C-alpha positions in Angstrom: 47.5 101.8 104.8 44.9 104.4 105.4 47.0 105.9 108.2 50.1 105.9 106.1 48.2 107.7 103.3 46.7 110.2 105.7 49.9 111.1 107.6 52.6 110.6 105.0 51.0 110.3 101.6 52.7 107.0 100.5 55.2 104.4 101.7 58.1 106.2 100.2 57.4 109.3 102.3 57.0 107.1 105.4 60.3 105.5 104.7 62.0 108.9 104.2 60.5 110.1 107.5 62.0 107.2 109.4 65.5 108.4 108.5 65.4 111.9 109.8 62.2 112.4 111.9 63.3 110.6 115.0 66.5 112.5 115.5 66.5 115.4 113.0 69.2 116.0 110.4 72.9 116.4 110.7 72.6 119.3 108.2 70.9 121.3 110.9 74.1 121.2 112.9 76.1 123.1 110.3 75.1 126.7 111.4 75.9 125.8 115.0 79.4 124.5 114.6 80.3 126.9 111.8 79.8 130.0 113.9 82.9 132.3 113.5 83.0 133.1 117.2 83.9 129.5 118.2 87.3 128.2 118.7 88.2 125.1 116.8 87.8 122.9 119.8 84.4 124.5 120.7 83.3 124.0 117.1 84.4 120.3 117.1 82.7 119.7 120.4 79.5 121.3 119.1 79.6 119.0 116.1 80.1 115.8 118.1 77.6 116.8 120.8 74.9 117.3 118.1 75.9 114.2 116.1 76.0 111.9 119.1 73.0 113.5 120.9 70.5 110.9 119.5 72.5 108.1 121.2 70.8 109.3 124.4 67.8 107.4 123.2 69.5 104.0 123.3 67.5 101.3 121.6 65.8 103.7 119.2 69.1 104.9 118.0 70.3 101.3 117.4 67.1 100.7 115.3 67.8 103.7 113.2 71.3 102.6 112.6 70.1 99.2 111.4 67.8 101.0 109.0 70.7 103.1 107.6 72.9 100.1 107.2 70.2 98.3 105.3 69.9 101.3 103.0 73.6 101.2 102.4 73.5 97.5 101.5 70.4 97.7 99.4 70.2 101.4 98.4 67.0 103.0 97.2 66.4 106.6 96.0 66.6 107.6 99.7 70.3 106.9 99.9 71.2 109.7 97.5 69.0 112.1 99.5 70.7 111.1 102.8 74.1 111.3 101.2 73.5 114.9 100.2 71.8 116.0 103.3 73.4 114.2 106.2 76.8 113.2 104.8 78.0 115.6 102.1 76.7 118.9 103.5 78.2 118.5 107.0 81.4 117.1 105.6 81.8 120.1 103.3 81.1 122.4 106.1 83.7 120.6 108.3 86.3 120.9 105.5 85.7 124.6 105.3 86.1 124.9 109.1 89.4 123.0 109.0 90.6 125.1 106.1 89.9 128.2 108.0 91.8 127.1 111.1 94.7 125.7 109.1 95.0 128.8 107.0 94.4 127.0 103.7 92.8 128.8 100.7 91.0 125.6 99.7 90.8 121.9 100.6 93.3 119.5 99.1 93.4 115.7 99.3 95.1 115.6 102.7 92.6 118.1 104.0 89.8 115.8 102.8 91.4 112.9 104.4 91.6 114.8 107.7 87.9 115.9 107.3 86.6 112.4 106.7 88.5 111.1 109.6 87.3 113.8 112.0 83.6 113.4 111.0 84.1 109.7 110.8 84.8 109.5 114.5 81.1 110.3 115.2 79.8 108.0 112.4 82.0 105.1 113.7 80.5 105.3 117.2 77.0 105.3 115.6 77.7 102.2 113.6 79.6 100.5 116.5 76.8 100.8 119.1 76.2 97.1 119.2 79.9 96.4 119.6 80.3 99.0 122.3 77.3 97.8 124.2 78.5 94.2 124.1 82.1 95.0 125.2 81.9 98.1 127.4 78.2 98.8 128.0 78.9 101.5 130.5 80.3 103.7 127.8 76.8 104.3 126.3 74.7 103.5 129.4 73.5 107.1 130.1 73.2 110.5 128.5 76.2 111.6 130.6 78.3 108.7 129.2 77.3 109.8 125.6 78.3 113.4 126.4 81.6 112.2 127.6 82.2 110.7 124.2 81.7 114.2 122.6 84.3 115.7 124.9 86.8 113.0 124.2 86.3 113.0 120.4 86.8 116.7 120.3 90.2 116.2 122.1 91.1 113.4 119.7 90.2 115.5 116.7 92.2 118.5 118.0 95.3 116.2 118.2 94.8 115.1 114.6 94.5 118.7 113.4 97.7 119.6 115.3 99.4 116.6 113.6 98.3 117.8 110.2 99.5 121.3 110.9 102.9 120.0 111.9 103.1 117.8 108.8 102.3 120.7 106.5 104.9 122.9 108.2 107.6 120.3 107.7 106.6 119.8 104.1 106.9 123.5 103.2 110.0 124.0 101.0 112.8 125.9 102.7 113.3 129.5 101.6 116.6 129.7 99.6 119.2 131.9 101.2 120.7 134.7 99.1 124.2 134.0 97.8 127.0 135.5 99.8 128.6 138.6 98.2 132.3 138.5 97.7 134.4 140.5 100.1 136.0 143.7 98.8 139.5 142.3 99.2 138.7 139.3 97.0 138.9 139.8 93.2 137.2 137.4 90.7 140.3 137.8 88.4 143.2 135.6 89.5 146.4 137.4 90.2 149.3 136.8 87.9 152.4 135.6 89.5 155.5 137.4 88.2 158.7 135.5 88.3 161.6 137.3 89.9 164.7 137.5 87.9 167.7 136.2 89.6 170.3 138.9 90.3 173.0 136.5 91.1 176.2 136.8 88.9 
């Protein structure tokens, strides 16, 4: 207890440090992947590379995931802090990035669906480490294998963005064509037929 008080102040501060100290904060990735000079794929790759980077540490990363899952099941005050810092902030930044590349003035429900799916690819791999290691351990066996995930997830996300772009294009209402103007020889007033008088005797 003396060491905890000396280094962290109290147990709550120690518990908070365990969430972010080992691997840093996802919020710190925002300035990197939001750089205007990056293409969309480069920005997505930057996000995934940063989000998955801690998986290089193997067992330590799995222990941190267990701690986060416990916090979600039995939330303390720390959950709201983490939600704002490492979930909401990166998600809002990703929504802004996708709006920019899709030419949208603001995010709508479909854009939020796309955003949560794109960012969720990284979070799913984090939470499925145990499953991946049990079924296909080579996929997380080395830093190079983890980096390959970042490359592939960027490709998958680009496909989803392209699909959403096509969906929005198809959903746009067709521009009504102008009504055809009547030809000069056509009159709107029907012609009267005049009956010919018979000249027969």
